[in-house]
N, C-alpha and C positions, 0 to 999 in steps of 0.2 A: 443517559444523559438524565438532567434533575433539574428542577423548574427551579427558577431563581428567586421567588417568591416562597414564603411560607408565613400563614397566618396575616396574609394580604400586605406583608413585607418583605420587600429585596432586600434579601442576604441576613434577614430574621436569625436564620438555622445557627449561622456561622460566625455573627458580629457578637460583638461584646460593650456593655456599656463599662466605664470604668467604675462603678459604682459595684457592677455585679461582678467582674473581677475581685476587685481589691477584697470583697466581701467574702468569698470563696478561697482567694489563696495571697492575698498581701498584695500592696504596693511593691516592693521587692520584685515577685514572680512576674506582676502587669507591666512592671519594666522592661525585665530581660524579655518579655515576650512581643516587645515593640508597641503597647499600648500609652497612649497617654490621657490625662485628664481632659483636655481636648478633643480627643479621637483621631485618628490617624484615617477613618472612612466619612465621608459625609454621603454614602449613597442612598441614604433609604428614607433622607429626608424627616427624619423621627428622632434628632438631636444628637449628640454626639456619640460615637461608636468605634470600635475598633477591632480592625482586621490584625489575626495573631500572628506575627512572622517573628523570626532570629535575626536581631540585626548583625551585624558584622563585630570581629572584636574590637574594641576600643586598644589603640593605639598601647596604652598603659596596661590591658588585660587582655592576654592570650587569649583566657576563658569567653571572655566577650560578656559572662554574668553580671550581671549584679555584683557590689561586694559584699552584699549581707546575703547571698543564695549561692549554694554550690551545686552542681550537677545534680547530686541525687535530689536535692529539695526541689530542683525545677523540674526533673521527671514525677514527682510524685502530684507537682502543679499540675503539670499537664492533664495526667490520671485524672486528678479531680473534676478539671475542665470538661474533658472529653465525659464523663459522669454526666456533667450535669447537663450538657449541651446533649446528650442522649433522652432527655428525660424532655424534651423539646419537640416541637411536632414536625416532623422530616418532611422537605420539599418533595413534591412530588416528584415519581418515579418513571421515565418511560423504559422500559426494560424490556422491547420487543427487539428480535433480530431480523437486522435488515441485510438484507444480498449484498445491493451496491457497498454498503458502508463496510460489511466484514470483506467485501473484494479487497477494498484499501487496505486495510490492516494486515488481512493476509498478503498480500504483496509486500507492504513494507517491512513485516516481521521477517519474509522469506529471502529477501533482498539484504536489511542488516544481518541476520544470519550467518550468509554468506559472505559477507565484506568483516564482520567481525569474528567467524568462527564461533559464534553464540549457537551450539546445537539447541540449547532451550529454545531460541527465538524461534529456528526451523521447526521443532516438534509442536509448537502452540501454532504456527502457520499450517502446520499439516492438522490437526484435531480440529482448527477451525473451519477449513475448507472439505475435511472430512464429514463435518456434520452437516454444512450449507448443503453439499450435493447431494446427503440423505434426506436432509428435512427440508429442504427448500427448492424442490423438485419434485414435478407430481410425476403420475407412471408415466407419461411420454418425455420425458425427459425437460420440460419447458420451467425453467425457474421461475419462481416466486415470487410475491413481493416481500413477507416477512413472516416470520414464527416467532410465538408466543406459546408457552407451557403446553405445546403439541397443536397447537389449533396456527393453520396458515392461512394469509390473506388472498387474496385476488394475485391474478397473473402478474409476472415482473414486469417492469419498462425498459427500456433501453440500457440505462445504463447498470442494470440491475446483470441483465446478460454481459455486457461489456466490460466491466469492470471483476467478474466470476470469473470469465475466460483470461485476462489480463492477468489476475491473480493465479490461476492455475499456469499459465506459461513461465510466470517465477518461479512457481514453486518446481517446475520442470527443469529450469534452468539454475538450480538450487539445488537438486536431488540426482537430477537426471531419470527418474524413475517414469518410464514411459506415458505408464496410467497418467499424470497429470496432462503431458501434453495432447493424450487423445480424450480427454474433458476439455481442455480447453478449444479443440477442432470441432468438437462436437457442440458445443455451446456456441460457436462462432458460427458455425452453419445455422444453427438452428436463429440464433442472429438476424443473417443473413435475412432467410424465409421468413420472418414475422417484423423486418422492422426496415429495411432497405428501402428506400424511395428510386423506383426507376428514372427519375430525375437526377438522381444524384444527392448522394447523403442518405440518414437515416430518419426516420419517424420516434418520436418518445415512445409510443402507444403502437402496441403490435396487433399486426391484421387481423387477429383473433378478438379484439377486445371490441368492448362496445361502440358502433358506430356513432363518430361526432362530426359535428358538422363541418368542424376544420379538426385535420388532425396536424397534432402539434408538433413541432421541431423544438428540440432545447440545442441551441447552438453556442450559447454563451458558456465559457469557464470561469465559474464564480468560487465560491470556497472549495466547491467539490468540482471536478472537470466536467464538462458536458459529455453525456452517454455517447455524445457525433467523434466527440475527441478518442475518446477511447476506444470508440468501435474504428476508426482508421488507423491509428495504432496496433491493436490487437491485428487488424488485417495487414499490415504492413511485416510485421513479426514473424505471421504464418507463412507469408508468402517466401519471409527471406528463409524460412526453415524447409518448406516445400518449393519452392521455384514455381507458383501456380501466381500468371499472370492477372488472373481473371480477380483473383486478391488482392492484389496491388491494384487494379485498375479500380476497384469499388471504392477502395480507401484515399485514391486520390480524388473520385467522385465527394467522398464526403469533406475531405478541405476546399476542393475548387465552391462548394457550397456557404464556406467563411471567406474564401477568400480577400472578399472586400473590406471584410468586416477587419480583417487581420493586418490590411494594410491601414486602415480608417482608426482602430481602436487596440493596437497589439493587447494594451493591458486588460481588454477583455476576452482574451482569446489565447491565455497563457499556455495551455496545454498545446491547442490547434499548434501553435508555433512551435513547441516542440518535435510535434510528427512530423510538421513540414521537414524541420530539419533532417529528421531521420529520412523521411523521400528524398533530401536532393542530394544528402552525405557527406563526406564519404561513410559507408556505408560496410559494415563487417560482418563476414560468414564464418565462425569455428568451427569446424568439426574436429572431434580428438576421438581415435580409437585406441580402445586399451582397457583394461579393468579397473573399473570407474575407485576400488579402492587401492589400486597400486601406487604406489608413492611416486612415482614415472608420471602415472598418469595425472595424478594431485598435483604436481611438479608444475605440468603444463594449462592446468586449470587455474591456480594461483595467480600463473602469468598472463593467461587471459581474460581473467577477471576480478581478481584482489589486488595485485599490485600496484595496480596503475587504474584511473577513470579512464575509460573507453566508452563512452556511449553508443549508441546505435550498431552496437556488436548483438547478436543472437551466439548463443553457445548449445551445441549438440554434443555429446558423450556418451559412447556404448561401446561397451566389449564387440571384439569382431566376428562372434558368433550369436550375437543380441538379434535373431531374425525380427523379433518383434517391432525394434528400434526400430531398425532398416526399412522396415514396410510401413513404420508412420510418417518416417523423417526422411523423404528424401535426399535431404543434404548428408546424413551417413552414407549414403548406399554406394557401393564399390567404392571403397575404401579401406589398406589395408594397414599392417604394422607394417614397421620396417626394421629388419631384422630382430624381431622381436621385442621391440620396445614400443610404449606410448607412441602414436606418432598426431600430431596436430597439422589439420587443412586449413589455410588460411584464404577465404576467397570471396569474391565480390560479383553480384549476379550468376554463382554457381560457376564461374572461372575462376580455378585455383591455382594458387600459387606451389613451386614444390613443397613436397611435405617434409617437417620438421620434427625433430624428437628433441632438440634442446632449446629449454624454457629462453634462452638469453633470445635465439633466432628466431621464434616464434614472436617475442618481443617487437625486435628489429624488424620483422616481418607487419605486424599491427601498427608501429606505428610508422613504416614507410606510406601505407594506407592511408593515415592521417595524412598525410601531406604534411 
């Protein structure tokens, strides 16, 4: 993130006066970049300034450029302005790596990569997750708050653990590498040990943190979701994969801690409401047995997770001889391929429908569950 101010002025690094622009690149280029003599941004309180932008093409000019300016000249003008801007005092930059924020980005990249078929997004998510797991955990596996230039800060908070666990689950449902699921379960277990309130919900600080007069809880979903909401979501997802009723009870306890708030001020509990929707259903558990790289398996995968938006679904995939996956994920146990073809099992609370090998039949079962 960057500071908004430089040299004591908000936006100084990025904004331009009309005089600066015309002296550097001339009036045609300044107009082509959306600037005016009166200024198009008055945010700094220091006179007329401009934020550069590209106006849409005029009806009589497909290029959108000033009549006296061609595309090459505009590119040259931008290069001149960039060089001039580089001589200014840059805004201060906060370049530390935060565990919680990386968790959000990793999850978004993994989900986008799966949905849009962009392998580069998935690769970026895996690289980031590997970095966090290597550099933002201590020798005991506890998540730390931040990293910068090889130096870590103190112990992580609830949101650090919950968001990294959530990211690892999303990576598992994208790559079906069981190692990501194992990381998610391990971090979630640490989260429960360190942050759980026996009365329901989760504290923001760990049991091993400095003792405070009042141990805080962050319950509101603001610009980022609260650790309490994400923790509940992670536990519900893990319960769907494992059938562990204890995980579900703990998730319900976290939701009960904000139940009155959700009813009174739903706008302050957006993520918690999404978790509540996952709890009350309908919920779907999909297990696919087959070679993850085979065409028939991929066809079932596309039906389950790409072709239609089906929220509140968990998806597990493994080859029939993948003992590590079946040991880690009970949803995959005792599943067999039908006639040597990749086979999907659609379940609700581990009660499964008849196995199917046809993507259309899988889609019909999933839609029927949705009601």
